[in-house]
LOMARKOL-235490 format. One line per field, with one value per residue: residue number from 1; x, y, z of N, C-alpha, C, CB in turn. Coordinates in nm, 3 decimals. Glycine has a CB too. Layout:
// residues N
i = c(NUM_...)
nxx = c(X_...)
nyy = c(Y_...)
nzz = c(Z_...)
caxx = c(X_...)
cayy = c(Y_...)
cazz = c(Z_...)
cxx = c(X_...)
cyy = c(Y_...)
czz = c(Z_...)
cbxx = c(X_...)
cbyy = c(Y_...)
cbzz = c(Z_...)
This chain:
// residues 125
i = c(1_2_3_4_5_6_7_8_9_10_11_12_13_14_15_16_17_18_19_20_21_22_23_24_25_26_27_28_29_30_31_32_33_34_35_36_37_38_39_40_41_42_43_44_45_46_47_48_49_50_51_52_53_54_55_56_57_58_59_60_61_62_63_64_65_66_67_68_69_70_71_72_73_74_75_76_77_78_79_80_81_82_83_84_85_86_87_88_89_90_91_92_93_94_95_96_97_98_99_100_101_102_103_104_105_106_107_108_109_110_111_112_113_114_115_116_117_118_119_120_121_122_123_124_125)
nxx = c(0.656_0.414_0.272_0.277_0.108_-0.129_-0.213_-0.359_-0.610_-0.725_-0.875_-1.112_-1.206_-1.452_-1.350_-1.102_-0.863_-0.724_-0.517_-0.431_-0.186_0.006_0.367_0.530_0.757_0.853_0.642_0.548_0.276_0.183_0.008_-0.112_-0.206_-0.479_-0.603_-0.943_-1.187_-1.544_-1.758_-2.004_-1.988_-1.693_-1.369_-1.179_-0.802_-0.650_-0.309_-0.054_0.158_0.271_0.246_0.432_0.497_0.574_0.365_0.149_0.233_0.245_-0.036_-0.129_-0.005_-0.090_-0.354_-0.548_-0.626_-0.715_-0.898_-0.956_-1.233_-1.418_-1.470_-1.537_-1.419_-1.344_-1.295_-1.109_-1.100_-0.960_-0.792_-0.657_-0.465_-0.519_-0.526_-0.593_-0.625_-0.804_-0.899_-1.171_-1.237_-1.210_-1.408_-1.558_-1.494_-1.225_-1.087_-0.929_-0.754_-0.634_-0.513_-0.345_-0.140_-0.084_-0.140_-0.235_-0.266_-0.448_-0.546_-0.783_-1.061_-1.242_-1.509_-1.550_-1.778_-1.978_-1.841_-1.636_-1.318_-1.044_-0.821_-0.752_-0.494_-0.190_0.071_0.438_0.592)
nyy = c(0.031_-0.094_0.084_0.377_0.322_0.229_0.398_0.579_0.499_0.389_0.544_0.548_0.277_-0.023_-0.132_-0.051_0.238_0.569_0.629_0.930_1.043_1.181_1.223_1.155_1.275_1.397_1.579_1.632_1.518_1.203_0.971_0.671_0.378_0.137_-0.169_-0.155_-0.197_-0.193_-0.185_-0.090_0.161_0.202_0.118_-0.088_-0.193_-0.444_-0.531_-0.612_-0.585_-0.600_-0.454_-0.232_-0.052_0.278_0.401_0.310_0.371_0.659_0.690_0.627_0.772_1.020_1.009_0.951_0.969_1.066_0.953_0.873_0.702_0.522_0.748_0.926_1.158_1.081_1.084_0.956_0.825_0.734_0.534_0.186_-0.075_-0.421_-0.760_-1.040_-1.380_-1.532_-1.360_-1.230_-0.978_-0.917_-0.942_-1.242_-1.394_-1.300_-1.378_-1.620_-1.573_-1.352_-1.559_-1.723_-1.506_-1.519_-1.271_-1.146_-0.922_-0.608_-0.262_-0.080_0.187_0.454_0.617_0.960_1.192_1.448_1.730_1.675_1.551_1.515_1.756_1.830_1.689_1.858_2.013_2.078_2.119)
nzz = c(-2.808_-2.834_-2.644_-2.747_-2.964_-2.864_-2.678_-2.833_-2.912_-2.663_-2.488_-2.587_-2.677_-2.543_-2.203_-2.222_-2.097_-2.092_-1.885_-1.656_-1.476_-1.232_-1.218_-0.888_-0.797_-1.012_-1.113_-1.357_-1.616_-1.705_-1.928_-1.958_-2.102_-2.047_-1.950_-1.802_-1.555_-1.486_-1.172_-1.083_-0.852_-0.901_-1.009_-1.189_-1.216_-1.338_-1.218_-1.437_-1.439_-1.165_-0.868_-0.798_-1.011_-1.167_-1.225_-1.057_-0.794_-0.806_-0.833_-0.607_-0.433_-0.495_-0.427_-0.608_-0.960_-1.341_-1.586_-1.919_-2.076_-2.284_-2.430_-2.217_-1.965_-1.643_-1.313_-1.045_-0.727_-0.385_-0.412_-0.374_-0.314_-0.365_-0.339_-0.500_-0.552_-0.628_-0.860_-0.846_-0.899_-1.137_-1.456_-1.562_-1.802_-1.848_-1.630_-1.645_-1.811_-1.685_-1.521_-1.661_-1.689_-1.437_-1.269_-0.964_-0.845_-0.784_-0.867_-0.701_-0.765_-0.664_-0.819_-0.878_-0.728_-0.810_-0.716_-0.572_-0.424_-0.651_-0.754_-1.134_-1.321_-1.324_-1.510_-1.418_-1.573)
caxx = c(0.605_0.251_0.195_0.219_-0.042_-0.294_-0.266_-0.442_-0.732_-0.761_-0.977_-1.220_-1.240_-1.455_-1.257_-1.005_-0.875_-0.616_-0.505_-0.323_-0.153_0.108_0.460_0.518_0.886_0.891_0.533_0.501_0.183_0.179_-0.087_-0.081_-0.300_-0.450_-0.747_-1.004_-1.313_-1.619_-1.830_-2.079_-1.890_-1.539_-1.285_-1.037_-0.678_-0.552_-0.151_-0.002_0.327_0.279_0.188_0.530_0.544_0.555_0.222_0.051_0.265_0.183_-0.178_-0.140_0.074_-0.164_-0.506_-0.643_-0.629_-0.841_-0.879_-1.040_-1.252_-1.543_-1.478_-1.581_-1.345_-1.358_-1.175_-1.131_-1.029_-0.930_-0.707_-0.649_-0.399_-0.611_-0.441_-0.719_-0.576_-0.922_-0.964_-1.300_-1.283_-1.259_-1.555_-1.527_-1.404_-1.101_-1.013_-0.836_-0.642_-0.533_-0.450_-0.209_-0.031_-0.039_-0.197_-0.283_-0.279_-0.539_-0.554_-0.953_-1.031_-1.390_-1.551_-1.577_-1.916_-2.009_-1.705_-1.572_-1.169_-0.900_-0.831_-0.740_-0.359_-0.122_0.231_0.509_0.693)
cayy = c(0.043_-0.091_0.213_0.488_0.291_0.204_0.551_0.657_0.445_0.310_0.627_0.540_0.120_-0.058_-0.211_0.012_0.374_0.618_0.688_1.023_1.047_1.281_1.191_1.193_1.320_1.505_1.636_1.533_1.439_1.108_0.893_0.531_0.292_0.025_-0.223_-0.149_-0.292_-0.125_-0.246_0.016_0.284_0.176_0.085_-0.218_-0.227_-0.571_-0.500_-0.706_-0.583_-0.617_-0.356_-0.167_-0.003_0.376_0.461_0.249_0.445_0.788_0.697_0.585_0.895_1.143_0.966_0.933_0.995_1.068_0.884_0.874_0.560_0.528_0.889_1.045_1.204_0.998_1.133_0.841_0.860_0.612_0.400_0.086_-0.223_-0.548_-0.894_-1.114_-1.484_-1.549_-1.293_-1.203_-0.821_-0.883_-1.036_-1.420_-1.414_-1.219_-1.448_-1.732_-1.493_-1.346_-1.655_-1.745_-1.428_-1.508_-1.168_-1.148_-0.755_-0.482_-0.155_-0.018_0.341_0.493_0.749_1.118_1.216_1.560_1.829_1.599_1.454_1.580_1.846_1.773_1.697_1.956_1.968_2.168_2.122)
cazz = c(-2.923_-2.825_-2.573_-2.843_-3.060_-2.796_-2.636_-2.948_-2.890_-2.559_-2.441_-2.678_-2.672_-2.411_-2.127_-2.205_-2.041_-2.102_-1.749_-1.647_-1.342_-1.210_-1.124_-0.765_-0.786_-1.135_-1.127_-1.490_-1.643_-1.807_-1.965_-1.964_-2.152_-1.947_-1.917_-1.703_-1.543_-1.411_-1.119_-0.992_-0.886_-0.875_-1.171_-1.119_-1.294_-1.306_-1.242_-1.489_-1.416_-1.032_-0.788_-0.787_-1.128_-1.135_-1.237_-0.951_-0.714_-0.859_-0.826_-0.445_-0.385_-0.551_-0.369_-0.721_-1.123_-1.392_-1.709_-2.052_-2.111_-2.381_-2.473_-2.129_-1.863_-1.542_-1.210_-0.928_-0.610_-0.291_-0.485_-0.295_-0.371_-0.334_-0.377_-0.512_-0.602_-0.746_-0.939_-0.865_-0.894_-1.304_-1.525_-1.564_-1.930_-1.812_-1.488_-1.692_-1.904_-1.577_-1.421_-1.708_-1.672_-1.265_-1.223_-0.875_-0.755_-0.862_-0.820_-0.715_-0.700_-0.703_-0.893_-0.825_-0.734_-0.815_-0.696_-0.451_-0.475_-0.709_-0.916_-1.250_-1.301_-1.379_-1.499_-1.366_-1.713)
cxx = c(0.445_0.207_0.170_0.096_-0.178_-0.336_-0.360_-0.587_-0.814_-0.855_-1.109_-1.284_-1.313_-1.349_-1.097_-0.983_-0.730_-0.592_-0.433_-0.317_0.011_0.223_0.500_0.637_0.895_0.765_0.503_0.362_0.213_0.012_-0.046_-0.237_-0.316_-0.585_-0.815_-1.149_-1.416_-1.694_-1.905_-1.993_-1.749_-1.500_-1.184_-0.937_-0.642_-0.406_-0.065_0.109_0.343_0.235_0.316_0.583_0.503_0.412_0.096_0.089_0.237_0.061_-0.189_-0.089_-0.026_-0.340_-0.598_-0.566_-0.728_-0.807_-1.003_-1.102_-1.405_-1.573_-1.526_-1.470_-1.398_-1.248_-1.198_-1.044_-1.031_-0.889_-0.651_-0.583_-0.480_-0.545_-0.572_-0.679_-0.698_-0.975_-1.087_-1.313_-1.264_-1.373_-1.466_-1.447_-1.241_-1.021_-0.921_-0.730_-0.549_-0.445_-0.333_-0.116_0.017_-0.049_-0.295_-0.338_-0.356_-0.546_-0.711_-0.925_-1.203_-1.422_-1.599_-1.694_-1.912_-1.860_-1.596_-1.412_-1.066_-0.916_-0.769_-0.564_-0.305_0.003_0.321_0.595_0.650)
cyy = c(0.035_0.038_0.320_0.432_0.269_0.306_0.624_0.625_0.411_0.402_0.612_0.393_0.093_-0.157_-0.154_0.164_0.428_0.687_0.827_1.052_1.156_1.186_1.264_1.268_1.469_1.606_1.656_1.474_1.320_1.040_0.776_0.443_0.194_-0.039_-0.169_-0.203_-0.250_-0.208_-0.145_0.138_0.302_0.124_-0.001_-0.228_-0.352_-0.497_-0.603_-0.721_-0.567_-0.463_-0.226_-0.050_0.156_0.458_0.424_0.349_0.608_0.796_0.713_0.714_1.006_1.145_0.949_0.935_1.027_0.958_0.921_0.736_0.568_0.619_0.963_1.028_1.124_1.045_0.995_0.909_0.748_0.513_0.314_-0.055_-0.334_-0.683_-0.985_-1.240_-1.539_-1.502_-1.231_-1.046_-0.830_-0.963_-1.172_-1.430_-1.386_-1.296_-1.563_-1.671_-1.439_-1.437_-1.729_-1.660_-1.430_-1.369_-1.220_-1.006_-0.687_-0.376_-0.127_0.115_0.340_0.582_0.871_1.152_1.373_1.664_1.761_1.515_1.536_1.702_1.791_1.774_1.799_1.956_2.105_2.196_2.223)
czz = c(-2.899_-2.747_-2.656_-2.934_-2.983_-2.720_-2.720_-2.956_-2.774_-2.464_-2.490_-2.657_-2.516_-2.341_-2.157_-2.146_-2.086_-1.969_-1.713_-1.503_-1.329_-1.141_-0.974_-0.715_-0.910_-1.159_-1.247_-1.506_-1.728_-1.819_-2.014_-2.010_-2.098_-1.972_-1.831_-1.690_-1.469_-1.317_-1.000_-0.991_-0.836_-1.005_-1.092_-1.247_-1.262_-1.347_-1.292_-1.486_-1.256_-0.996_-0.761_-0.918_-1.082_-1.140_-1.124_-0.826_-0.713_-0.816_-0.683_-0.417_-0.395_-0.465_-0.494_-0.884_-1.177_-1.507_-1.804_-2.092_-2.185_-2.419_-2.348_-2.024_-1.748_-1.413_-1.118_-0.822_-0.490_-0.346_-0.369_-0.401_-0.330_-0.434_-0.366_-0.596_-0.687_-0.846_-0.949_-0.889_-1.105_-1.359_-1.548_-1.691_-1.900_-1.684_-1.541_-1.789_-1.778_-1.509_-1.514_-1.681_-1.494_-1.247_-1.053_-0.777_-0.864_-0.785_-0.833_-0.679_-0.751_-0.777_-0.832_-0.840_-0.718_-0.794_-0.608_-0.517_-0.533_-0.798_-1.020_-1.237_-1.373_-1.405_-1.467_-1.513_-1.813)
cbxx = c(0.665_0.188_0.270_0.343_-0.027_-0.313_-0.153_-0.387_-0.725_-0.633_-0.943_-1.167_-1.079_-1.577_-1.279_-0.970_-0.907_-0.609_-0.439_-0.341_-0.139_0.051_0.559_0.488_0.996_0.923_0.524_0.585_0.095_0.301_-0.162_-0.014_-0.288_-0.415_-0.755_-0.991_-1.287_-1.694_-1.757_-2.104_-1.950_-1.501_-1.195_-1.111_-0.564_-0.591_-0.084_-0.028_0.415_0.430_0.131_0.614_0.471_0.639_0.172_0.081_0.374_0.179_-0.257_-0.043_0.211_-0.174_-0.580_-0.757_-0.600_-0.898_-0.866_-0.947_-1.242_-1.647_-1.577_-1.749_-1.354_-1.336_-1.205_-1.071_-1.087_-1.029_-0.563_-0.807_-0.246_-0.798_-0.294_-0.840_-0.518_-1.003_-0.958_-1.380_-1.128_-1.136_-1.645_-1.685_-1.458_-1.151_-1.137_-0.919_-0.717_-0.584_-0.572_-0.203_-0.077_0.129_-0.291_-0.206_-0.103_-0.692_-0.458_-1.089_-0.876_-1.459_-1.647_-1.506_-2.005_-2.124_-1.745_-1.711_-1.198_-0.817_-0.764_-0.825_-0.295_-0.137_0.291_0.588_0.693)
cbyy = c(-0.061_-0.232_0.275_0.543_0.142_0.079_0.648_0.625_0.360_0.252_0.749_0.568_0.016_-0.107_-0.373_-0.003_0.379_0.694_0.591_1.152_0.866_1.415_1.193_1.086_1.170_1.416_1.731_1.405_1.510_0.993_0.949_0.486_0.263_0.071_-0.341_-0.038_-0.415_-0.050_-0.362_-0.036_0.400_0.067_0.247_-0.433_-0.138_-0.733_-0.460_-0.717_-0.436_-0.673_-0.440_-0.273_-0.077_0.413_0.411_0.065_0.413_0.803_0.575_0.441_0.929_1.117_1.091_1.061_0.898_1.223_0.726_0.921_0.452_0.493_0.911_1.038_1.354_0.850_1.313_0.666_0.991_0.565_0.452_0.069_-0.258_-0.506_-0.943_-1.024_-1.573_-1.552_-1.339_-1.256_-0.671_-0.917_-0.961_-1.538_-1.303_-1.055_-1.525_-1.852_-1.344_-1.309_-1.773_-1.756_-1.275_-1.562_-1.110_-1.226_-0.647_-0.513_-0.065_-0.089_0.486_0.523_0.723_1.228_1.132_1.567_1.981_1.463_1.334_1.470_1.992_1.860_1.583_2.042_1.893_2.118_1.977)
cbzz = c(-3.015_-2.741_-2.458_-2.946_-3.151_-2.695_-2.630_-3.090_-2.938_-2.489_-2.460_-2.830_-2.691_-2.398_-2.172_-2.304_-1.866_-2.216_-1.676_-1.735_-1.290_-1.112_-1.200_-0.690_-0.822_-1.293_-1.068_-1.492_-1.691_-1.767_-2.043_-1.800_-2.255_-1.777_-1.878_-1.678_-1.488_-1.486_-1.084_-0.833_-0.842_-0.749_-1.284_-1.077_-1.273_-1.417_-1.118_-1.577_-1.505_-0.980_-0.641_-0.757_-1.275_-1.187_-1.379_-0.915_-0.711_-1.000_-0.886_-0.372_-0.475_-0.754_-0.262_-0.705_-1.201_-1.440_-1.682_-2.175_-1.964_-2.349_-2.601_-2.064_-1.846_-1.603_-1.112_-0.967_-0.562_-0.220_-0.591_-0.224_-0.314_-0.384_-0.257_-0.582_-0.495_-0.722_-1.003_-0.745_-0.763_-1.415_-1.716_-1.578_-2.051_-1.766_-1.366_-1.768_-2.017_-1.495_-1.353_-1.828_-1.735_-1.213_-1.366_-0.838_-0.716_-0.898_-0.884_-0.601_-0.789_-0.616_-0.974_-0.889_-0.619_-0.714_-0.616_-0.388_-0.603_-0.802_-0.923_-1.381_-1.328_-1.325_-1.661_-1.222_-1.799)
């Protein structure tokens, strides 16, 4: 119930993104609303459900994804799983909340520069 509601606004609100990724087996395009944190040329996603969820596996297998954040389309490449018990990859106010949720895993990816990186996701469906 939450995803359909947040999917409508996640691409526009600060601190949120609507991440578009392609299923590694199905080839289907998925859009997932997520919290995102920018630091220079990279974005960090806190993996509140852990690193073994489908969207993370799909992004890692594809070598990246695209997302809409603050009304802009951004492409990301070089995704990496990072275990960070100190949660220093997210802003200070968020660290305490992530601690309560016992979040230690993050996905970090860098912003595509120019024409480098991914082709936009397509669907075979």
